[in-house]
N, C-alpha and C positions, 0 to 999 in steps of 0.2 A: 576530455579536454583536447586530446590530440586530434580527435575527429572533428571537433567544432572549436578551433582555436580562437575565433573572433567572437564567440558567443558570450553574452553577458551572464552574470551570476544567476538571474532568474530563469533564463533559458536552460542553463546547465542543471539547475535544481529540478526543473520540470522533467528533463531528460532522465535524471537519476531516479526521480519518483516513478516514472513510467516503467522503469526497469526493475528497480529494487522494491517490489511489492509482492505480496503473497500470490496474487493471481498470476503474474508474469513468471515468478519462480516455479509455481506449480505447473504451468504450461511447459516450461523448460524441462522439468522433471519428467513429464510425459514424453516430450520430444526425444530425450536421451534414453528412454526405456526404464526409468526407475520405478514407474508404477507397477510393472510386472515383477520387479525384483524385490519389492518390499516384503519384509517378514513381519506380519501383524499377528496379534493375539486373536483368539477365536471371536471374542466380543467385538473387537474393532473390525475384523473382517466381516462379521455378520451385519454390523451397522454401517457398512459402506465406507470404511476408513481408507480404502485404496483410492477412492475418488475425492477425499477431503482435501481442500486447498491447503489447509494448515499442515497436514501431514506431508503432502507432496512437496510443499515449499520448504519445510524443515528438513526433509530428506535431501533435497537438492543442496541446501546450504551445508548440510553435514558432509556431503560428498566433496564440495568445494573446500571445506575445512580440512578434510582428510588429504586432499591433493596438496594443500598448503603445508600441512604437517609432514607429509611424506616427501614432497619434492621441493618445497620452499616457495617463496613469493613469486619468483619468475614463472615457475610451472603453473601455479594457480592463476596468475595473471594471463598467461597464454590461453588457458582453457576458458576463462571468463571472457576474454576478448574474442576468442573464436566463436563462442556460443552467443554473444550479444552484439557482435559487430553490425549485423544487419538491422538490429533494432534501434540503433542510435541514429537520430535525425529523421526517423520515420514517424508514422502516425503513433500517437500515444496509445498504449494498450489500455490505460485506465486514466480517466480524467481525475485530476487531483483538486477537488473542491476546496480543501483546506488551504492549499498554496494560493489558489485564486482569491479566496476570501481574505487571506492575510495581505496580499498585494493591494486589493481594493480598500481594505480597512486602513492601511497606512496612508493611502492616497486621500481617501475621503474623510477619515475620522482622526488621523494622526495618532492612532493607537492600535494595539493588536487585539484580536478576538480572545475572549476568555471562555474556555470550555469547562463545563461543569457536569460531572456525572450525576444524573438524577436518580437512576435506578439500575439495578442488576437483578433481574428476576429469572426464575426457572432453575431447573437442575443443571449441574455442571456440564453435562453433555449437550445441553440445549439452552444455554443462557441467552437472554435478550437484554441489551443495554440501551439506556436512554440518556442522551446528552443534550444539554442546552448551551447555546452560544449567546454571550453578551458582548456587545461592542459599545464602548463609551457609555456604559450603564444601561443600555437598552437591550432587551431580549429580542434577538432577530431570528432565531431558529431553534427548533427541537428536532432531533433525529433519533432513529432507533436502528439497531443492527445486532448481528450475531457476535460482534466483538466490540470493544471500546473504540477501536479505530474505525470500524464500519459505522458506528453510531455517530462519531465525530464527523465523518465524511457526509453522512446523511444530514446532520445538523448544518454543516457548512453549505451544503447544496440548498437547503431551505432558506438560509440566511441570504445567499446570493439571489435567490428568487425574490425574496422580500425587498432587497436593495434595488433590484431591477424594477420591481413594481413601483417603488417609491420614486424612481427617476422618470417614470412615464407621466 
């Protein structure tokens, strides 16, 4: 907010979403050298855990949490601001289809999208999720991903494509 004092809520939400997501946090973990310092079990090491976005992102969050516990809010804030300052106001690391769809949904349909988990298949280490989106009673998209969040993003993207096609 200090960096973009005149920005509207929607812009600030997009900025936050572009920074506070697994992919960006995993990239920061690699950037600060956490990848090489992780202590993993034999199985996780063997299965490429050192390169998993979820593990890298969670590790980065844990380090920020440790800084907060050890040094307090101001110390954690200084570290976070130093690490993310260049990312604020720049190109978005990851497009947030859910936020885009929510904005369009309110403008066009005066309601919010409803996400419904249709399926969760596969073993725990390789689950696939399928999500459906309905807006104003209409099914507008189905998406699949390795996490619920990814399947929701994929479904939102499909819904955006459907809405765009209907406008043409």
